[in-house]
C-alpha positions in Angstrom: -46.8 -63.4 63.2 -45.6 -59.6 63.4 -43.3 -60.1 66.0 -44.5 -58.1 68.4 -43.7 -59.1 72.1 -45.4 -58.9 74.9 -46.2 -56.5 77.5 -43.8 -56.7 80.4 -44.3 -54.7 83.6 -41.4 -53.6 85.9 -41.9 -55.3 89.6 -40.2 -56.6 92.6 -42.0 -59.5 94.0 -40.4 -62.6 95.9 -40.6 -65.6 94.1 -39.8 -69.3 95.2 -38.7 -71.5 92.4 -38.7 -75.1 92.9 -36.3 -77.9 90.2 -35.7 -81.1 91.0 -36.9 -81.1 94.9 -35.1 -77.9 95.7 -37.0 -74.5 96.1 -34.8 -71.4 95.4 -35.5 -68.0 96.0 -35.6 -64.8 93.8 -37.3 -61.4 92.7 -38.7 -60.6 89.8 -37.5 -58.0 87.4 -39.9 -57.9 85.4 -43.0 -60.2 84.3 -45.9 -60.3 82.0 -49.1 -62.5 81.4 -46.6 -65.1 79.5 -43.7 -65.2 81.9 -41.1 -63.3 84.0 -37.7 -62.8 84.7 -36.1 -63.6 87.5 -33.0 -62.1 89.2 -31.4 -64.9 91.2 -27.7 -66.4 90.9 -29.1 -70.1 90.5 -29.3 -70.5 87.0 -31.4 -73.4 85.8 -30.8 -75.3 82.4 -32.5 -74.1 79.5 -35.5 -75.7 78.4 -35.8 -76.9 82.5 -39.7 -76.9 84.1 -40.0 -75.6 87.6 -42.3 -74.6 90.1 -43.3 -71.3 90.4 -45.1 -69.6 93.6 -45.3 -65.8 94.2 -47.5 -63.6 95.7 -49.4 -60.4 94.2 -51.8 -58.0 96.0 -54.7 -58.0 93.7 -55.0 -62.0 95.2 -55.2 -64.0 98.6 -54.0 -67.0 97.6 -49.9 -67.0 96.5 -49.4 -67.9 92.4 -48.3 -71.6 91.9 -47.3 -72.1 88.2 -45.3 -74.4 86.0 -42.9 -72.6 83.8 -40.2 -73.2 81.6 -36.8 -71.8 81.7 -36.8 -69.8 78.1 -33.1 -67.7 78.5 -30.8 -66.5 81.4 -27.4 -64.4 81.8 -24.8 -65.5 84.1 -24.8 -63.4 87.6 -28.3 -62.0 86.8 -31.1 -64.2 86.7 -33.5 -66.3 83.8 -36.5 -65.5 82.2 -39.2 -67.8 82.4 -42.4 -68.2 80.4 -45.7 -69.9 82.3 -47.2 -72.8 81.8 -50.9 -72.9 83.1 -52.2 -70.3 84.8 -55.6 -70.3 86.0 -58.2 -68.2 84.8 -58.1 -66.1 88.1 -54.9 -65.7 87.9 -54.7 -63.9 84.6 -57.4 -61.5 86.2 -55.5 -60.9 88.8 -52.3 -60.2 86.9 -54.0 -58.1 85.0 -55.3 -55.8 87.8 -52.3 -55.8 89.2 -50.3 -54.7 86.3 -52.9 -51.7 86.3 -51.0 -50.9 89.4 -47.4 -51.1 87.9 -45.4 -49.3 85.4 -45.0 -51.0 82.1 -41.4 -51.2 81.1 -40.3 -48.8 78.5 -38.7 -50.5 74.9 -35.1 -50.6 75.2 -34.7 -50.2 79.4 -34.3 -52.7 82.2 -31.0 -54.2 81.2 -32.5 -57.3 80.1 -34.1 -59.0 76.7 -37.8 -60.2 76.6 
């Protein structure tokens, strides 16, 4: 393993996340093919499986994908890892990422 992390892209997209039947709202701060950081004051326990729903301009339908909460920063939000993006969603995200700026190393104030 090289230790190189996947590219993350700064973006602010509304995202709904559902856990144990309750839906909460947040905004992405950054996103990559593997996951996203959700800015929210609602903290889920580490390891929680949540259902995400968000829209990118390169896909007509909303993306719905399961994700695992991998880390959190109290009062700021949480990092989640996607579980099961479909091929058309990967394609749409790749097209979307070409429209936004990659996050620079050391910027953004949150780990990846």
